[in-house]
Structures are given as structure tokens and as C-alpha cells.
C-alpha positions as CSV (number, residue, x, y, z in Angstrom):
1,M,19.1,33.1,150.1
2,E,20.1,30.3,147.7
3,I,22.9,28.1,148.9
4,V,24.4,25.3,147.1
5,L,25.9,22.2,147.8
6,K,28.3,20.5,146.0
7,K,30.6,17.3,146.4
8,T,34.1,18.0,145.0
9,K,34.4,14.9,143.1
10,S,30.7,14.0,141.8
11,K,28.1,15.4,140.1
12,Y,26.3,15.7,143.5
13,V,24.2,18.9,143.6
14,E,21.7,20.0,146.2
15,I,19.9,23.5,146.3
16,F,18.2,25.1,149.2
17,S,16.6,28.1,150.5
18,L,17.3,29.8,153.8
19,V,14.7,31.8,154.4
20,D,15.0,32.2,158.5
21,L,18.9,32.1,159.9
22,D,17.7,31.1,163.3
23,N,16.3,27.8,162.0
24,I,19.0,26.2,160.3
25,H,20.1,23.5,162.7
26,E,17.7,20.3,160.8
27,T,18.9,21.7,157.5
28,F,22.4,21.2,158.0
29,K,21.8,18.0,160.5
30,R,21.2,16.0,157.0
31,F,25.0,16.7,155.7
32,S,26.9,15.8,158.3
33,S,27.1,12.1,157.4
34,I,28.7,12.8,154.2
35,K,32.2,12.1,154.4
36,E,33.0,13.5,150.6
37,P,34.6,17.4,150.9
38,L,32.0,19.6,150.2
39,E,32.0,23.5,148.2
40,A,29.5,26.0,148.9
41,K,28.4,28.9,147.6
42,I,26.0,31.3,148.8
43,F,23.6,33.5,146.5
44,A,22.2,36.4,147.9
45,V,20.1,38.8,145.9
46,N,18.8,42.0,147.1
47,E,19.5,40.7,150.4
48,S,21.7,42.6,153.0
49,I,23.3,40.1,155.5
50,S,24.6,41.1,158.4
51,A,28.5,39.8,159.6
52,H,26.7,38.7,162.8
53,Q,24.1,36.4,160.6
54,L,27.1,35.2,158.4
55,S,29.2,34.1,161.1
56,K,26.7,32.1,162.4
57,L,26.0,30.6,159.1
58,K,29.7,30.0,158.9
59,N,29.9,27.9,162.1
60,Y,27.1,25.8,160.7
61,F,29.6,25.2,157.5
62,D,32.4,24.2,159.8
63,K,30.6,21.7,161.5
64,I,30.6,19.6,158.3
65,N,33.2,18.5,155.8
66,M,33.6,21.8,154.1
67,C,36.3,22.7,151.7
68,S,35.8,25.7,150.3
69,L,33.0,28.7,150.4
70,R,32.0,31.6,148.5
71,I,29.5,34.2,148.6
72,Y,27.9,35.9,145.4
73,S,26.0,39.2,145.9
74,N,24.7,42.3,144.3
75,N,24.6,43.7,147.7
76,R,27.7,45.3,149.1
77,D,27.3,45.2,152.9
78,T,26.9,41.6,152.4
79,V,30.2,41.6,150.4
80,L,32.1,43.7,152.9
81,S,30.2,41.4,155.7
82,G,31.8,38.0,154.2
83,K,35.0,39.8,153.8
84,F,35.5,40.8,157.0
85,L,34.9,37.1,158.2
86,K,37.2,36.3,155.4
87,I,35.2,34.7,153.4
88,D,36.0,34.4,149.8
89,S,33.1,37.1,148.2
90,A,32.5,38.8,145.1
91,F,30.2,41.6,143.9
92,K,28.3,40.6,140.9
93,K,25.2,42.4,139.1
94,E,21.8,40.0,139.7
95,Q,21.6,38.7,136.4
96,E,24.9,37.5,136.8
97,I,23.9,35.6,140.2
98,K,20.8,34.3,139.1
99,N,22.7,33.0,135.8
100,K,24.8,31.3,137.8
101,L,22.4,29.8,139.7
102,L,20.7,28.7,136.8
103,L,24.0,26.7,135.9
104,F,23.6,24.5,138.9
105,N,19.8,24.1,138.7
106,S,20.5,22.5,135.2
107,K,22.9,20.2,136.8
108,K,20.7,19.4,140.1
109,K,20.0,15.5,140.4
110,D,16.9,14.6,139.1
111,D,15.3,12.6,141.9
112,I,15.9,13.7,145.5
113,L,15.5,11.7,148.6
114,H,15.3,14.2,151.8
115,K,15.8,12.9,155.3
116,G,14.9,14.5,157.9
117,T,11.9,17.2,159.0
118,V,11.7,20.3,156.4
119,R,11.2,23.4,158.6
120,S,9.1,26.5,158.1
121,G,11.0,28.8,155.8
122,E,13.1,25.9,154.2
123,R,12.3,25.1,150.9
124,I,13.5,21.8,148.8
125,S,12.7,21.3,145.3
126,S,13.3,18.3,142.9
127,N,13.7,18.2,138.9
128,G,12.2,14.7,139.2
129,N,10.5,13.0,142.1
130,L,10.8,14.1,145.5
131,S,10.6,11.8,148.5
132,I,10.7,13.0,152.4
133,I,11.5,10.8,155.1
134,G,9.8,12.9,157.8
135,D,7.3,15.9,158.2
136,V,6.9,19.0,156.3
137,N,6.3,21.5,158.8
138,P,3.8,24.9,158.3
139,G,5.7,27.6,156.2
140,A,7.8,24.5,154.8
141,I,7.4,24.7,150.7
142,V,8.2,21.2,148.8
143,S,8.2,21.2,145.1
144,A,9.0,18.6,141.8
145,K,8.9,18.4,138.2
146,K,6.8,15.1,139.1
147,N,5.6,12.9,141.8
148,I,6.2,14.6,146.0
149,Y,6.0,11.7,148.5
150,V,6.2,12.6,152.2
151,W,6.5,9.6,154.8
152,G,5.5,11.9,157.7
153,K,2.8,14.7,158.2
154,L,2.5,16.8,154.9
155,L,1.8,20.1,157.0
156,G,3.2,22.7,154.6
157,I,3.0,23.6,151.0
158,A,3.7,21.1,148.2
159,F,3.7,21.8,144.4
160,A,4.0,18.6,142.0
161,G,3.8,18.6,138.3
162,K,5.7,22.2,138.5
163,S,6.5,21.6,134.5
164,G,2.9,21.6,133.9
165,N,2.4,17.6,134.4
166,K,-1.2,17.2,135.0
167,N,-0.7,13.6,135.9
168,A,1.6,14.1,138.9
169,S,0.6,13.4,142.3
170,I,1.2,14.1,145.7
171,A,1.0,11.4,148.5
172,S,1.3,11.5,152.6
173,L,1.1,9.4,155.7
174,Y,-1.1,12.1,157.0
175,L,-2.2,14.7,154.4
176,N,-3.1,18.0,155.8
177,P,-1.6,20.7,153.9
178,L,-1.7,24.5,154.2
179,Q,-2.2,24.4,149.9
180,L,-1.5,21.6,147.6
181,R,-0.4,22.7,143.8
182,I,-0.6,20.0,141.1
183,A,0.5,21.8,137.4
184,D,-1.8,24.9,136.9
185,V,-4.6,23.5,139.5
186,I,-4.7,25.0,143.4
187,A,-6.4,23.3,146.5
188,I,-6.4,25.0,149.9
189,G,-6.1,22.3,152.3
190,P,-8.4,21.1,154.7
191,K,-10.1,23.4,158.1
192,D,-10.5,20.0,159.7
193,K,-7.4,17.2,160.6
194,P,-7.5,13.7,158.9
195,K,-9.5,11.3,160.4
196,N,-7.8,8.5,158.5
197,C,-5.2,6.1,159.6
198,Y,-3.7,5.1,156.0
199,P,-1.8,7.0,153.5
200,E,-3.7,9.5,150.9
201,I,-2.7,10.7,147.4
202,A,-4.0,14.0,145.5
203,E,-4.4,13.5,142.0
204,I,-6.2,15.8,139.2
205,D,-9.5,14.5,138.0
206,K,-11.6,16.9,135.9
207,Q,-9.4,19.9,136.9
208,T,-9.9,19.2,140.3
209,I,-7.5,18.1,143.0
210,I,-8.8,15.4,144.8
211,I,-7.8,13.2,147.7
212,K,-8.5,9.4,147.9
213,P,-6.3,6.4,149.9
214,L,-3.1,5.4,148.1
215,I,-3.2,1.7,147.5
216,I,0.1,0.2,147.4
217,E,0.2,-2.6,144.7
218,N,1.6,-6.2,145.5
219,R,3.3,-6.8,142.7
220,N,4.7,-10.1,143.8
């Protein structure tokens, strides 16, 4: 399930995935501070979502400044569940849904700053740099066309340079991921926990991902 949130009076667009409906509190917590009305669209491809599940999701939408909610799905049970809850729901073919989602992705802002923990089952993707102030838990996936900066613990999966940029990097205050990927180079995270007390950065060197201390230059 992909969810698109858009401010009604600006070009702000955020797209995120929900894999586990039982673990969405933190996902919506970061939207509670947005005062401008939001429009939400749910894209469910080949997913049967019950009225009970949608009701739980709708309760979270009701807690933020929502002005409209719409569901697009190629599953008739999901559409019926939405209509049962009086949510504007439309049956669309799979390719139609993917085309709509692609259009929103093209409008998505380049650089993203995410505040808060990225929990298991969550995915955050950026068309530019991705900065996260918080932890990335095991089971979470973060990706960016450029660089990834995690000012917290990176314990999940991180994919930088997803457009093929081999100069991209992944930095974290505590670098202990399940998997790292930069462009087409993949590395499995270390079995042992980091013993260092300083930030580290992962980069490609001779077609291999290496991890080294992150040195922040003082330009003053």
C-alpha cells in the first residue's frame, strides 16, 4: 500500500509505504505538526484491505489535518471496504494505478528531511538526498538517488545512488545495517556491533563498499 500526502496549497508531496498496519503510530506522528490542510490518496495494487483495517487507518488520518481521502485499488473487496466506510473509493486497473503513482513520484520534492524513527515495515525514498534525524530500525528500508544521512542508528536497509550514482554515500552516527547498497554494489552488514564512538560513512572504493570514519570539515 502506497500513500501520497499532499498539501492543498503547495507542491509538498510525500509518498510512503505501509506494510504493517499494526505499526503506523510513528508514521503519522510526524504529520501532526503540519497545519496546512492535507490531501491523502491510498494506492492499493493487488491488496485486499478489510473494512476493519481501513477503519484503523482512517482513525489516524482523522487525527491530522485532513481535508480529503481517496482510495485507488484494483481489488474489489478493498474498494467495497472503502465505500462501506464512506471513503471516496475508485476501482482502477493495475496499470492505471501505477501511472497515477508515477506521476506523484515525479512531483516529489528532491531532498527529504525525516524526523523520527523509521520503523520496521516502513519505507522512505528520496529523489535527492535523504536526511533522517532518528533511528532506522531493522525491517525498514531507506533509499535515495543521492546520499543518505542518518543522525541516529542505521539498523535496517539503506540504498544510496539508486539512479546509478557511484559517488553517493551512506553516513550514520551508528552504522550497523542489515544491508547497504550504493548504485549496483551491495554489502551485507557486519555481524558485530560497531565499537567506535564516532560517525561513519560508507562509500564505493574499487567496486567495493568500504566503511570509514566520517570527517566533518570545518570551513570557518
